[in-house]
VOBA-1610 file (N, C-alpha, C; in pm, whole numbers, padded with zeros to 5 digits, always signed):
BEGIN
Unk+02994+15370+10375Unk+02919+15419+10261Unk+02925+15317+10146Unk+03044+15258+10125Unk+03059+15164+10015Unk+02967+15044+10033Unk+02962+14993+10156Unk+02878+14876+10183Unk+02732+14908+10159Unk+02688+15029+10198Unk+02549+15068+10183Unk+02510+15072+10036Unk+02593+15135+09955Unk+02560+15153+09815Unk+02575+15026+09733Unk+02673+14941+09771Unk+02707+14830+09685Unk+02661+14696+09740Unk+02565+14695+09830Unk+02521+14569+09890Unk+02426+14491+09801Unk+02373+14551+09695Unk+02281+14481+09606Unk+02281+14547+09470Unk+02218+14483+09374Unk+02209+14538+09239Unk+02140+14673+09240Unk+02030+14686+09316Unk+01961+14814+09322Unk+02051+14922+09377Unk+02142+14881+09467Unk+02237+14978+09521Unk+02332+15029+09415Unk+02377+14938+09326Unk+02467+14982+09219Unk+02398+15085+09130Unk+02275+15051+09089Unk+02204+15138+08996Unk+02171+15271+09062Unk+02128+15267+09189Unk+02098+15390+09262Unk+02221+15480+09267Unk+02335+15418+09295Unk+02458+15496+09304Unk+02492+15559+09170Unk+02477+15483+09062Unk+02512+15535+08931Unk+02417+15644+08885Unk+02290+15633+08923Unk+02194+15737+08887Unk+02222+15867+08962Unk+02267+15854+09085Unk+02295+15971+09167Unk+02431+16032+09135Unk+02519+15953+09075Unk+02655+15998+09047Unk+02689+15967+08902Unk+02678+16066+08817Unk+02703+16046+08675Unk+02844+15997+08649Unk+02940+16050+08726Unk+03079+16011+08711Unk+03123+15939+08838Unk+03171+15818+08824Unk+03218+15741+08939Unk+03371+15750+08944Unk+03424+15793+09056Unk+03569+15806+09070Unk+03633+15669+09059Unk+03746+15662+08991Unk+03809+15531+08965Unk+03853+15461+09093Unk+03874+15537+09202Unk+03914+15474+09328Unk+03803+15386+09385Unk+03677+15410+09344Unk+03566+15330+09395Unk+03552+15196+09323Unk+03613+15183+09206Unk+03595+15062+09128Unk+03636+14935+09203Unk+03749+14933+09276Unk+03783+14810+09350Unk+03676+14769+09450Unk+03609+14868+09514Unk+03502+14834+09608Unk+03383+14773+09534Unk+03353+14826+09417Unk+03243+14772+09338Unk+03273+14628+09297Unk+03395+14606+09248Unk+03433+14472+09203Unk+03430+14373+09319Unk+03479+14415+09435Unk+03480+14327+09552Unk+03338+14287+09591Unk+03247+14384+09592Unk+03109+14355+09631Unk+03038+14272+09526Unk+03067+14298+09399Unk+03009+14216+09294Unk+03047+14069+09311Unk+03171+14046+09347Unk+03221+13909+09359Unk+03158+13834+09475Unk+03094+13906+09568Unk+03033+13843+09685Unk+02881+13849+09682Unk+02823+13910+09580Unk+02680+13941+09582Unk+02602+13843+09495Unk+02552+13737+09554Unk+02481+13637+09475Unk+02346+13688+09425Unk+02288+13792+09486Unk+02160+13844+09442Unk+02168+13905+09303Unk+02289+13941+09260Unk+02307+14002+09129Unk+02340+13901+09021Unk+02356+13776+09057Unk+02409+13678+08962Unk+02322+13664+08839Unk+02190+13657+08859Unk+02100+13634+08746Unk+02047+13764+08688Unk+02088+13877+08739Unk+02032+14005+08696Unk+02110+14062+08579Unk+02040+14130+08491Unk+02105+14200+08382Unk+02128+14344+08426Unk+02252+14384+08428Unk+02285+14519+08475Unk+02263+14617+08360Unk+02150+14684+08361Unk+02111+14773+08251Unk+02173+14911+08272Unk+02301+14920+08251Unk+02368+15048+08269Unk+02432+15090+08138Unk+02545+15032+08105Unk+02606+15057+07975Unk+02700+14941+07941Unk+02745+14940+07820Unk+02824+14827+07771Unk+02955+14812+07847Unk+03019+14924+07876Unk+03146+14920+07948Unk+03127+14860+08087Unk+03018+14901+08155Unk+02990+14848+08288Unk+02968+14697+08283Unk+02892+14652+08184Unk+02864+14508+08173Unk+02992+14430+08147Unk+03078+14484+08063Unk+03203+14415+08034Unk+03290+14401+08158Unk+03275+14494+08251Unk+03351+14488+08375Unk+03286+14397+08477Unk+03153+14407+08490Unk+03082+14338+08598Unk+03054+14191+08569Unk+03012+14161+08447Unk+02970+14024+08415Unk+03081+13921+08436Unk+03205+13947+08392Unk+03311+13848+08418Unk+03333+13820+08566Unk+03313+13922+08650Unk+03329+13902+08794Unk+03216+13816+08849Unk+03093+13848+08810Unk+02977+13775+08860Unk+02980+13628+08817Unk+03031+13602+08698Unk+03026+13467+08642Unk+03159+13394+08650Unk+03251+13442+08730Unk+03379+13372+08745Unk+03365+13246+08829Unk+03267+13244+08920Unk+03246+13127+09006Unk+03098+13116+09042Unk+03010+13098+08944Unk+02866+13104+08969Unk+02811+12987+09049Unk+02886+12877+09060Unk+02835+12758+09128Unk+02866+12756+09277Unk+02932+12859+09328Unk+02978+12853+09467Unk+02865+12858+09568Unk+02747+12907+09527Unk+02635+12917+09621Unk+02541+12798+09613Unk+02573+12700+09531Unk+02480+12590+09507Unk+02446+12515+09635Unk+02543+12492+09721Unk+02519+12411+09841Unk+02422+12478+09937Unk+02417+12611+09938Unk+02329+12679+10032Unk+02194+12715+09971Unk+02184+12714+09839Unk+02059+12756+09775Unk+02040+12677+09646Unk+02050+12546+09656Unk+02058+12459+09539Unk+01938+12475+09446Unk+01818+12484+09501Unk+01699+12480+09418Unk+01683+12603+09330Unk+01750+12712+09364Unk+01735+12835+09287Unk+01841+12852+09180Unk+01926+12753+09158Unk+02037+12773+09068Unk+02038+12689+08941Unk+01931+12616+08906Unk+01929+12551+08774Unk+01941+12651+08660Unk+01903+12775+08685Unk+01908+12877+08580Unk+02049+12891+08523Unk+02150+12869+08606Unk+02288+12875+08556Unk+02306+12774+08443Unk+02256+12653+08463Unk+02267+12549+08361Unk+02189+12587+08237Unk+02069+12642+08254Unk+01988+12681+08138Unk+02058+12789+08056Unk+02121+12883+08125Unk+02193+12989+08055Unk+02312+12932+07979Unk+02385+12842+08043Unk+02498+12777+07975Unk+02450+12702+07850Unk+02342+12624+07865Unk+02292+12546+07752Unk+02240+12634+07640Unk+02195+12754+07674Unk+02148+12847+07572Unk+02256+12891+07477Unk+02382+12873+07517Unk+02494+12917+07433Unk+02553+12803+07350Unk+02485+12688+07347Unk+02531+12579+07262Unk+02533+12622+07116Unk+02621+12562+07039Unk+02620+12587+06896Unk+02486+12541+06837Unk+02448+12602+06725Unk+02313+12587+06671Unk+02272+12442+06655Unk+02355+12361+06592Unk+02317+12222+06567Unk+02304+12143+06696Unk+02398+12163+06789Unk+02393+12094+06918Unk+02271+12139+06998Unk+02239+12267+06989Unk+02124+12319+07063Unk+01994+12262+07009Unk+01982+12254+06877Unk+01861+12198+06817Unk+01843+12052+06857Unk+01952+11978+06858Unk+01946+11838+06897Unk+01904+11824+07042Unk+01958+11912+07126Unk+01923+11908+07268Unk+01777+11946+07289Unk+01731+12052+07222Unk+01594+12098+07241Unk+01492+11997+07193Unk+01532+11910+07102Unk+01439+11807+07054Unk+01401+11709+07164Unk+01479+11706+07271Unk+01452+11616+07383Unk+01381+11686+07499Unk+01354+11816+07482Unk+01295+11896+07588Unk+01148+11921+07560Unk+01060+11910+07660Unk+00918+11943+07639Unk+00901+12084+07584Unk+00802+12102+07497Unk+00782+12232+07431Unk+00765+12346+07531Unk+00696+12320+07641Unk+00671+12428+07737Unk+00795+12467+07816Unk+00906+12395+07796Unk+01030+12427+07867Unk+01137+12488+07776Unk+01112+12488+07646Unk+01215+12531+07553Unk+01249+12679+07566Unk+01156+12758+07616Unk+01182+12902+07632Unk+01287+12930+07738Unk+01321+12831+07818Unk+01424+12849+07921Unk+01563+12861+07860Unk+01578+12821+07736Unk+01712+12810+07676Unk+01734+12915+07568Unk+01706+13040+07600Unk+01729+13149+07507Unk+01880+13174+07492Unk+01918+13219+07374Unk+02059+13252+07352Unk+02097+13370+07439Unk+02196+13356+07527Unk+02230+13463+07622Unk+02305+13577+07555Unk+02306+13691+07624Unk+02376+13809+07574Unk+02526+13787+07569Unk+02579+13717+07670Unk+02722+13690+07679Unk+02747+13540+07670Unk+02867+13504+07631Unk+02909+13364+07638Unk+02964+13342+07779Unk+02872+13318+07873Unk+02908+13317+08014Unk+03011+13210+08050Unk+03013+13100+07976Unk+03104+12991+08009Unk+03249+13037+08006Unk+03282+13126+07916Unk+03422+13166+07901Unk+03472+13248+08020Unk+03381+13295+08106Unk+03422+13372+08223Unk+03452+13283+08344Unk+03421+13154+08334Unk+03438+13063+08447Unk+03585+13052+08487Unk+03614+13075+08615Unk+03751+13065+08666Unk+03767+12947+08762Unk+03658+12907+08827Unk+03665+12798+08925Unk+03569+12687+08884Unk+03622+12571+08852Unk+03541+12456+08816Unk+03540+12358+08932Unk+03427+12357+09006Unk+03407+12263+09115Unk+03318+12151+09063Unk+03378+12038+09037Unk+03307+11930+08969Unk+03180+11890+09044Unk+03190+11877+09174Unk+03075+11834+09254Unk+02960+11933+09243Unk+02988+12061+09253Unk+02881+12161+09250Unk+02818+12172+09111Unk+02900+12157+09008Unk+02845+12160+08872Unk+02750+12043+08852Unk+02791+11924+08891Unk+02705+11806+08876Unk+02578+11820+08961Unk+02592+11874+09083Unk+02474+11895+09167Unk+02375+11990+09104Unk+02424+12095+09038Unk+02336+12191+08972Unk+02270+12128+08850Unk+02342+12043+08779Unk+02285+11973+08664Unk+02168+11885+08708Unk+02182+11819+08821Unk+02075+11733+08872Unk+01951+11815+08907Unk+01972+11933+08964Unk+01859+12020+08994Unk+01792+12069+08866Unk+01874+12096+08764Unk+01818+12141+08637Unk+01733+12031+08574Unk+01782+11906+08578Unk+01706+11794+08523Unk+01576+11774+08599Unk+01581+11789+08730Unk+01459+11775+08811Unk+01359+11884+08778Unk+01407+12005+08755Unk+01319+12117+08720Unk+01247+12092+08588Unk+01316+12028+08495Unk+01259+12009+08362Unk+01152+11901+08358Unk+01158+11801+08444Unk+01056+11696+08437Unk+00993+11665+08572Unk+01024+11748+08674Unk+00959+11740+08805Unk+00974+11603+08871Unk+01085+11539+08849Unk+01115+11413+08916Unk+01242+11429+08996Unk+01247+11362+09107Unk+01365+11369+09193Unk+01461+11255+09160Unk+01586+11292+09132Unk+01687+11192+09101Unk+01790+11189+09212Unk+01849+11075+09230Unk+01955+11061+09328Unk+02088+11044+09257Unk+02196+11063+09330Unk+02327+11064+09268Unk+02370+10927+09216Unk+02303+10822+09258Unk+02337+10691+09204Unk+02268+10665+09071Unk+02170+10749+09036Unk+02097+10733+08913Unk+02157+10820+08804Unk+02140+10779+08681Unk+02186+10860+08569Unk+02073+10868+08469Unk+01975+10951+08497Unk+01862+10971+08409Unk+01911+11015+08271Unk+01848+10968+08163Unk+01893+11005+08029Unk+01901+11156+08007Unk+01801+11231+08054Unk+01804+11376+08037Unk+01920+11437+08114Unk+01939+11388+08235Unk+02051+11437+08317Unk+02185+11407+08251Unk+02198+11286+08196Unk+02322+11250+08129Unk+02348+11337+08007Unk+02242+11370+07933Unk+02256+11456+07815Unk+02302+11595+07856Unk+02240+11650+07959Unk+02277+11783+08007Unk+02422+11783+08054Unk+02460+11678+08128Unk+02596+11671+08180Unk+02698+11670+08067Unk+02671+11592+07963Unk+02764+11585+07850Unk+02782+11721+07786Unk+02672+11792+07762Unk+02680+11924+07699Unk+02753+12025+07788Unk+02720+12025+07917Unk+02780+12123+08008Unk+02930+12099+08022Unk+02970+11974+08041Unk+03113+11945+08056Unk+03189+11978+07928Unk+03129+11950+07813Unk+03194+11985+07687Unk+03211+12136+07674Unk+03108+12211+07713Unk+03117+12357+07708Unk+03231+12408+07796Unk+03239+12354+07917Unk+03343+12399+08010Unk+03482+12360+07959Unk+03496+12238+07910Unk+03626+12193+07861Unk+03675+12281+07747Unk+03583+12321+07658Unk+03623+12390+07535Unk+03629+12542+07552Unk+03535+12600+07628Unk+03520+12745+07627Unk+03569+12818+07751Unk+03602+12746+07857Unk+03641+12815+07981Unk+03784+12867+07968Unk+03797+12979+07901Unk+03929+13032+07866Unk+04003+13090+07985Unk+03931+13127+08092Unk+03993+13194+08206Unk+04008+13099+08326Unk+03978+12973+08308Unk+03978+12879+08419Unk+04116+12870+08484Unk+04121+12886+08617Unk+04249+12872+08687Unk+04239+12792+08815Unk+04117+12745+08850Unk+04100+12670+08974Unk+04011+12549+08950Unk+04057+12433+08995Unk+03982+12309+08981Unk+03966+12244+09118Unk+03841+12213+09153Unk+03812+12143+09279Unk+03749+12009+09247Unk+03811+11904+09295Unk+03758+11769+09279Unk+03705+11727+09415Unk+03574+11720+09426Unk+03511+11693+09555Unk+03432+11564+09550Unk+03434+11493+09659Unk+03364+11366+09671Unk+03307+11360+09812Unk+03209+11445+09839Unk+03167+11467+09977Unk+03099+11347+10041Unk+03036+11262+09963Unk+02962+11152+10022Unk+03024+11015+09994Unk+03148+11014+09946Unk+03217+10888+09927Unk+03163+10803+09815Unk+03100+10865+09714Unk+03040+10788+09606Unk+03135+10768+09489Unk+03245+10840+09488Unk+03344+10821+09383Unk+03297+10864+09246Unk+03217+10973+09238Unk+03163+11013+09108Unk+03271+11050+09008Unk+03374+11116+09058Unk+03471+11168+08962Unk+03540+11057+08886Unk+03557+10943+08953Unk+03619+10829+08887Unk+03518+10725+08845Unk+03388+10759+08854Unk+03287+10670+08802Unk+03309+10651+08652Unk+03281+10534+08603Unk+03314+10503+08464Unk+03253+10604+08367Unk+03129+10645+08390Unk+03062+10733+08295Unk+03116+10875+08300Unk+03177+10915+08413Unk+03229+11051+08425Unk+03379+11057+08397Unk+03448+10951+08428Unk+03594+10951+08416Unk+03638+10950+08270Unk+03567+10876+08185Unk+03605+10866+08044Unk+03606+11001+07973Unk+03499+11081+07983Unk+03506+11211+07914Unk+03611+11303+07972Unk+03642+11286+08101Unk+03745+11373+08159Unk+03884+11334+08109Unk+03907+11205+08088Unk+04038+11160+08043Unk+04076+11219+07908Unk+03978+11244+07823Unk+04010+11290+07688Unk+04062+11433+07685Unk+04047+11506+07796Unk+04097+11644+07796Unk+04232+11654+07865Unk+04291+11541+07902Unk+04419+11544+07973Unk+04525+11622+07896Unk+04530+11601+07768Unk+04636+11660+07688Unk+04596+11793+07625Unk+04478+11843+07659Unk+04434+11971+07605Unk+04472+12086+07696Unk+04417+12202+07666Unk+04450+12323+07742Unk+04373+12333+07873Unk+04268+12254+07887Unk+04182+12265+08004Unk+04260+12251+08134Unk+04339+12146+08148Unk+04415+12124+08271Unk+04540+12210+08279Unk+04595+12244+08164Unk+04719+12321+08165Unk+04700+12462+08221Unk+04575+12511+08220Unk+04548+12644+08273Unk+04546+12649+08425Unk+04524+12533+08489Unk+04495+12529+08632Unk+04613+12578+08715Unk+04585+12673+08805Unk+04686+12722+08899Unk+04653+12682+09043Unk+04523+12660+09071Unk+04480+12622+09205Unk+04409+12487+09196Unk+04460+12390+09269Unk+04407+12254+09263Unk+04365+12212+09404Unk+04236+12179+09419Unk+04183+12142+09550Unk+04121+12002+09542Unk+04150+11922+09643Unk+04093+11788+09654Unk+04015+11780+09784Unk+03885+11752+09774Unk+03801+11729+09893Unk+03756+11584+09885Unk+03825+11498+09956Unk+03816+11355+09928Unk+03776+11275+10052Unk+03679+11185+10032Unk+03640+11089+10135Unk+03671+10946+10093Unk+03693+10927+09967Unk+03695+10792+09910Unk+03837+10756+09867Unk+03902+10660+09933Unk+04044+10632+09907Unk+04077+10602+09761Unk+03987+10537+09686Unk+04021+10501+09549Unk+04039+10623+09460Unk+03991+10738+09506Unk+04010+10859+09426Unk+04157+10897+09416Unk+04239+10841+09503Unk+04380+10879+09500Unk+04450+10837+09371Unk+04392+10744+09298Unk+04459+10704+09174Unk+04464+10818+09073Unk+04379+10918+09091Unk+04385+11034+09002Unk+04517+11108+09018Unk+04580+11095+09137Unk+04706+11165+09161Unk+04819+11113+09072Unk+04804+10991+09023Unk+04912+10933+08943Unk+04933+11006+08812Unk+04827+11072+08763Unk+04843+11144+08636Unk+04817+11293+08646Unk+04747+11340+08748Unk+04710+11481+08755Unk+04830+11577+08750Unk+04937+11557+08829Unk+05048+11654+08825Unk+05111+11669+08688Unk+05118+11559+08613Unk+05182+11564+08481Unk+05102+11647+08381Unk+04975+11668+08408Unk+04890+11740+08314Unk+04847+11877+08368Unk+04895+11913+08484Unk+04868+12046+08542Unk+05001+12113+08575Unk+05081+12145+08476Unk+05218+12193+08501Unk+05225+12331+08566Unk+05115+12405+08563Unk+05118+12543+08613Unk+05057+12560+08752Unk+05030+12448+08821Unk+04970+12456+08955Unk+05067+12524+09052Unk+05014+12623+09126Unk+05092+12695+09227Unk+05033+12677+09367Unk+04906+12634+09374Unk+04837+12626+09503Unk+04770+12489+09515Unk+04804+12415+09619Unk+04750+12282+09644Unk+04676+12279+09777Unk+04555+12224+09774Unk+04475+12214+09896Unk+04415+12075+09904Unk+04433+12010+10020Unk+04377+11878+10045Unk+04284+11886+10166Unk+04160+11842+10147Unk+04065+11829+10259Unk+04024+11682+10263Unk+04070+11613+10365Unk+04049+11469+10376Unk+03953+11437+10489Unk+03864+11341+10464Unk+03773+11300+10570Unk+03850+11234+10683Unk+03940+11143+10647Unk+04025+11075+10745Unk+04168+11074+10691Unk+04262+11033+10774Unk+04402+11029+10733Unk+04458+10892+10766Unk+04502+10822+10663Unk+04556+10687+10679Unk+04706+10686+10651Unk+04770+10576+10684Unk+04915+10566+10666Unk+04957+10590+10522Unk+04876+10543+10429Unk+04912+10555+10287Unk+04893+10697+10234Unk+04813+10777+10303Unk+04783+10911+10253Unk+04906+10999+10250Unk+04991+10986+10350Unk+05109+11071+10358Unk+05201+11050+10239Unk+05229+10924+10207Unk+05318+10896+10094Unk+05254+10937+09962Unk+05120+10924+09954Unk+05050+10963+09831Unk+05061+11112+09807Unk+05034+11191+09912Unk+05041+11336+09898Unk+05185+11382+09878Unk+05278+11319+09949Unk+05420+11351+09930Unk+05460+11328+09785Unk+05410+11220+09727Unk+05441+11189+09588Unk+05385+11296+09494Unk+05264+11343+09524Unk+05205+11451+09443Unk+05292+11576+09453Unk+05329+11613+09576Unk+05410+11733+09596Unk+05546+11722+09528Unk+05600+11602+09523Unk+05733+11584+09464Unk+05733+11606+09314Unk+05614+11599+09253Unk+05604+11619+09109Unk+05593+11767+09072Unk+05575+11851+09172Unk+05575+11996+09150Unk+05701+12054+09215Unk+05750+12163+09161Unk+05867+12226+09222Unk+05852+12376+09238Unk+05727+12424+09226Unk+05705+12568+09241Unk+05572+12596+09310Unk+05538+12515+09411Unk+05414+12534+09485Unk+05428+12653+09580Unk+05332+12744+09575Unk+05335+12863+09662Unk+05250+12842+09788Unk+05138+12769+09773Unk+05047+12748+09885Unk+05021+12599+09904Unk+05036+12552+10030Unk+05003+12414+10062Unk+04912+12413+10184Unk+04794+12350+10170Unk+04698+12343+10281Unk+04653+12198+10297Unk+04652+12153+10422Unk+04606+12017+10453Unk+04509+12024+10570Unk+04389+11975+10546Unk+04286+11972+10652Unk+04232+11830+10664Unk+04228+11780+10788Unk+04175+11647+10816Unk+04049+11663+10900Unk+03937+11611+10852Unk+03811+11632+10922Unk+03798+11543+11046Unk+03827+11414+11030Unk+03814+11321+11143Unk+03948+11254+11166Unk+04013+11294+11272Unk+04146+11242+11300Unk+04139+11121+11391Unk+04224+11023+11363Unk+04228+10904+11446Unk+04293+10931+11580Unk+04292+10830+11664Unk+04345+10846+11800Unk+04493+10809+11810Unk+04548+10748+11708Unk+04688+10707+11717Unk+04779+10828+11699Unk+04894+10824+11767Unk+04986+10938+11768Unk+05093+10930+11660Unk+05098+10819+11586Unk+05214+10798+11499Unk+05194+10849+11357Unk+05087+10923+11328Unk+05066+10966+11191Unk+05180+11057+11144Unk+05228+11029+11026Unk+05336+11107+10966Unk+05276+11189+10852Unk+05290+11319+10861Unk+05232+11409+10762Unk+05322+11417+10638Unk+05268+11464+10525Unk+05345+11467+10400Unk+05467+11558+10409Unk+05566+11526+10329Unk+05686+11608+10319Unk+05667+11720+10217Unk+05719+11839+10250Unk+05712+11952+10157Unk+05851+11985+10102Unk+05944+11891+10117Unk+06086+11918+10087Unk+06109+11969+09945Unk+06032+11920+09849Unk+06057+11957+09710Unk+06015+12099+09678Unk+05943+12164+09771Unk+05892+12298+09743Unk+05930+12401+09850Unk+06031+12372+09931Unk+06066+12464+10039Unk+06115+12599+09985Unk+06169+12601+09865Unk+06221+12726+09810Unk+06110+12816+09756Unk+05990+12762+09733Unk+05883+12840+09670Unk+05765+12868+09761Unk+05747+12790+09867Unk+05627+12803+09951Unk+05621+12938+10021Unk+05505+13002+10012Unk+05481+13128+10082Unk+05369+13115+10185Unk+05282+13014+10169Unk+05171+12993+10262Unk+05161+12845+10297Unk+05159+12815+10427Unk+05145+12678+10475Unk+05036+12676+10581Unk+04938+12585+10563Unk+04827+12574+10658Unk+04804+12427+10691Unk+04804+12395+10820Unk+04768+12262+10868Unk+04648+12277+10961Unk+04543+12200+10935Unk+04421+12208+11017Unk+04385+12070+11070Unk+04371+12062+11202Unk+04332+11938+11270Unk+04431+11825+11244Unk+04559+11859+11249Unk+04666+11761+11225Unk+04743+11734+11355Unk+04795+11613+11366Unk+04877+11574+11481Unk+05024+11591+11443Unk+05093+11681+11511Unk+05233+11712+11478Unk+05332+11637+11566Unk+05283+11548+11651Unk+05367+11486+11753Unk+05492+11420+11694Unk+05477+11339+11592Unk+05590+11268+11533Unk+05631+11328+11399Unk+05624+11459+11390Unk+05652+11525+11262Unk+05759+11633+11275Unk+05865+11600+11349Unk+05976+11694+11364Unk+06043+11724+11230Unk+06052+11623+11145Unk+06113+11645+11013Unk+06035+11747+10932Unk+05903+11741+10942Unk+05819+11838+10871Unk+05844+11980+10924Unk+05853+11994+11055Unk+05880+12126+11114Unk+06015+12178+11066Unk+06113+12089+11058Unk+06245+12130+11009Unk+06238+12175+10864Unk+06155+12109+10785Unk+06137+12152+10646Unk+06074+12291+10640Unk+05978+12317+10728Unk+05914+12449+10731Unk+06016+12557+10763Unk+06110+12527+10854Unk+06210+12628+10891Unk+06300+12666+10774Unk+06304+12585+10671Unk+06387+12615+10554Unk+06313+12696+10448Unk+06187+12727+10472Unk+06107+12803+10376Unk+06134+12952+10395Unk+06237+13003+10335Unk+06279+13141+10355Unk+06183+13243+10294Unk+06099+13198+10203Unk+06002+13289+10143Unk+05866+13284+10211Unk+05857+13214+10325Unk+05729+13196+10393Unk+05672+13329+10440Unk+05546+13354+10406Unk+05477+13477+10446Unk+05368+13448+10548Unk+05300+13334+10533Unk+05186+13302+10619Unk+05197+13157+10667Unk+05183+13138+10799Unk+05190+13005+10860Unk+05073+12988+10955Unk+04996+12878+10938Unk+04880+12855+11023Unk+04880+12711+11075Unk+04855+12699+11206Unk+04827+12570+11268Unk+04690+12585+11334Unk+04589+12522+11278Unk+04452+12538+11324Unk+04403+12407+11386Unk+04373+12412+11515Unk+04323+12295+11588Unk+04419+12177+11579Unk+04547+12206+11574Unk+04649+12101+11568Unk+04694+12063+11709Unk+04751+11945+11721Unk+04808+11899+11848Unk+04952+11855+11824Unk+05028+11839+11935Unk+05162+11784+11925Unk+05271+11882+11889Unk+05240+12013+11888Unk+05345+12112+11861Unk+05415+12143+11993Unk+05499+12050+12033Unk+05566+12057+12163Unk+05677+12160+12162Unk+05734+12186+12281Unk+05831+12293+12297Unk+05954+12274+12208Unk+05998+12149+12191Unk+06117+12127+12106Unk+06091+12163+11961Unk+05971+12129+11911Unk+05937+12165+11773Unk+05906+12314+11762Unk+05844+12369+11866Unk+05815+12513+11865Unk+05944+12594+11858Unk+06044+12550+11931Unk+06172+12623+11931Unk+06239+12622+11794Unk+06218+12516+11718Unk+06272+12513+11582Unk+06215+12627+11499Unk+06086+12651+11514Unk+06021+12759+11440Unk+06063+12896+11494Unk+06066+12908+11626Unk+06098+13036+11689Unk+06240+13081+11653Unk+06331+12987+11647Unk+06472+13020+11621Unk+06508+13024+11472Unk+06412+12994+11388Unk+06439+12994+11244Unk+06439+13136+11190Unk+06497+13152+11074Unk+06502+13282+11007Unk+06396+13286+10897Unk+06290+13362+10922Unk+06184+13381+10824Unk+06179+13529+10786Unk+06260+13573+10693Unk+06268+13716+10662Unk+06141+13776+10605Unk+06054+13693+10546Unk+05932+13742+10481Unk+05807+13721+10565Unk+05818+13651+10678Unk+05701+13609+10755Unk+05624+13728+10812Unk+05492+13732+10782Unk+05407+13842+10828Unk+05288+13794+10911Unk+05260+13664+10908Unk+05140+13616+10976Unk+05161+13476+11032Unk+05140+13462+11163Unk+05140+13331+11229Unk+05008+13319+11304Unk+04928+13221+11265Unk+04795+13208+11324Unk+04782+13072+11391Unk+04739+13072+11517Unk+04720+12950+11594Unk+04577+12946+11646Unk+04505+12840+11615Unk+04371+12819+11670Unk+04374+12692+11754Unk+04311+12698+11869Unk+04307+12582+11957Unk+04378+12612+12088Unk+04378+12515+12179Unk+04434+12538+12312Unk+04548+12443+12345Unk+04605+12378+12244Unk+04710+12280+12269Unk+04846+12331+12220Unk+04874+12458+12250Unk+05000+12518+12208Unk+05074+12572+12330Unk+05205+12555+12332Unk+05284+12603+12445Unk+05293+12756+12442Unk+05322+12815+12558Unk+05328+12961+12568Unk+05431+13021+12474Unk+05541+12951+12455Unk+05649+13004+12371Unk+05603+13028+12228Unk+05531+12931+12171Unk+05487+12946+12032Unk+05377+13050+12021Unk+05293+13059+12124Unk+05186+13160+12124Unk+05247+13300+12130Unk+05344+13319+12217Unk+05409+13450+12228Unk+05481+13487+12099Unk+05540+13388+12035Unk+05605+13413+11906Unk+05502+13457+11802Unk+05389+13388+11800Unk+05283+13425+11707Unk+05232+13566+11732Unk+05216+13601+11860Unk+05170+13736+11895Unk+05269+13843+11848Unk+05396+13812+11857Unk+05497+13911+11819Unk+05497+13940+11669Unk+05447+13845+11591Unk+05446+13862+11446Unk+05312+13916+11396Unk+05204+13864+11449Unk+05071+13907+11404Unk+04976+13914+11524Unk+04986+14020+11604Unk+04906+14031+11726Unk+04756+14037+11702Unk+04713+14068+11580Unk+04570+14080+11554Unk+04495+13949+11574Unk+04564+13835+11569Unk+04498+13706+11586Unk+04487+13664+11732Unk+04540+13744+11824Unk+04548+13702+11964Unk+04489+13805+12058Unk+04386+13877+12012Unk+04324+13979+12096Unk+04258+13916+12218Unk+04195+13800+12198Unk+04131+13728+12307Unk+04222+13614+12349Unk+04276+13615+12471Unk+04368+13510+12515Unk+04310+13370+12500Unk+04177+13356+12515Unk+04116+13224+12506Unk+04120+13170+12363Unk+04129+13261+12265Unk+04134+13217+12126Unk+04273+13174+12085Unk+04372+13213+12164Unk+04510+13181+12127Unk+04538+13033+12146
//
């Protein structure tokens, strides 16, 4: 019933019209569906002020997450953000916009920027480019920096840096190896917020990296993100230097709860050494390795066995988890462990049976184990 009523904005309104009083137990279902319903993102929920105060922050906590699948329909997010510029900045910006486009930048009902919780640099920049293309009907590429696009980018990044009061997740993505984040024109404005509150709020830090030179950001990022609890690395490839680099990042934190490492294209050599988690064994509750070679990583497995607060452990499409390393995990004491998930077919029976004994829901189909 919940899915039927809450699958779209019309469903919410229909439900509210049919039910004058909504039981408070239903609110979590409404919030969950709002957070997943992109059809409601641009809609004004004409119900009441209390409802809007509850729904709008959820809808606008991560508005850029759908950009990759529906890029052309999302410049409106940028227009709404720009509509909330301060009066003088807005007038200056509008002076550069064709008259027939100025109506796109109406002052919004809410200051939507302050609800942003997840700042994905790549998706924000991608949406800005679509917005610039919409305004002058020209196609720009990521190597170009059209003046209008540059102006929009400056305003949007300034808005996010200053007004995103609820921000707790930062994703630095470089999907095509162009190094935008450390490009001279983008890196300079980002450096000036190092000592501000923008980075200090971050609790979840994700790196989606193809370009090795981006690793120099690691030299300063941990010092300016003291509250990070969740670290995620998605690497296109894995080189010898990557392990020491990531280990160095981890060593600068001492209260990481979640560590995830995913390698998209793994080399054929067996000697890769994965990063050490030694500095955070007392705090880690979730560990995920995806497409990693564990063959020469007995020390890492031994470090995992010392994580007494571990709740969730995943090895997805990994190789090299041989019987000797599996036994280290099987014989370890994990008093909090509730979930062991294994994907792939390169796991010994002992580790699979151990996983089944802890979380059988992941092993219903023997072929999936």
